[in-house]
VMD Tcl script that draws the C-alpha trace (Angstrom):
set ca {
  {-0.05 0.14 -0.42}
  {0.97 3.53 -0.73}
  {1.14 6.45 1.51}
  {-0.36 10.03 0.69}
  {3.05 12.35 -0.59}
  {4.24 13.94 2.29}
  {2.52 12.04 5.09}
  {4.50 9.28 6.74}
  {3.47 5.48 7.91}
  {5.60 5.88 10.49}
  {2.69 9.63 11.95}
  {1.20 9.98 14.89}
  {1.07 12.66 17.48}
  {4.39 13.26 19.16}
  {2.90 14.57 22.16}
  {2.07 12.84 25.48}
  {-0.72 11.05 26.70}
  {-2.44 13.43 29.12}
  {-3.21 11.20 32.03}
  {-6.62 10.57 33.47}
  {-8.41 12.84 35.44}
  {-11.82 11.76 36.87}
  {-14.19 14.46 35.62}
  {-15.88 15.33 38.67}
  {-13.33 16.06 41.98}
  {-9.92 15.43 39.74}
  {-8.13 12.63 41.00}
  {-5.84 10.55 39.49}
  {-5.89 7.28 37.64}
  {-2.79 5.35 37.32}
  {-2.10 4.43 34.21}
  {-5.34 3.07 31.73}
  {-8.93 4.27 33.44}
  {-10.17 1.12 36.52}
  {-12.96 -0.91 35.33}
  {-14.86 0.53 38.67}
  {-14.62 3.56 36.70}
  {-17.62 4.70 34.95}
  {-16.79 6.92 31.04}
  {-20.02 9.15 30.41}
  {-19.96 10.69 26.72}
  {-21.10 13.88 26.86}
  {-21.27 16.42 23.73}
  {-19.32 14.23 22.01}
  {-16.15 14.31 24.94}
  {-15.63 11.40 26.20}
  {-15.43 12.10 30.52}
  {-13.65 9.19 32.69}
  {-15.76 9.46 36.84}
  {-13.94 7.88 39.62}
  {-15.66 5.17 41.28}
  {-16.43 7.43 44.74}
  {-18.03 10.49 42.35}
  {-19.56 7.68 40.66}
  {-21.37 6.32 43.34}
  {-22.39 9.43 44.87}
  {-24.53 10.47 41.44}
  {-25.26 6.95 40.55}
  {-29.29 8.28 40.52}
  {-28.34 11.16 37.30}
  {-25.97 9.03 35.86}
  {-28.29 6.49 35.53}
  {-30.77 9.21 34.48}
  {-28.71 10.02 31.41}
  {-28.01 13.16 32.80}
  {-25.28 15.85 31.81}
  {-22.61 15.90 34.63}
  {-23.33 19.29 34.64}
  {-27.02 18.38 36.44}
  {-25.55 16.76 39.15}
}
mol new
graphics top color blue
foreach p $ca { graphics top sphere $p radius 0.5 }
foreach p [lrange $ca 0 end-1] q [lrange $ca 1 end] { graphics top cylinder $p $q radius 0.2 }
display resetview
């Protein structure tokens, strides 16, 4: 397969990935999001919430309210 002119097969971002943090309280995750964290897509943006924030706002999450409402 050939590449488009001016592009590279080794492309990609050279930036380091940003550390994952809870979108509500800012708790950092060590590495990938733990299985106890909740992932929510709001307005096309993926947000992660730690297990504590997820538990405290479970009814709002199940009611599909945006995090701005909790």
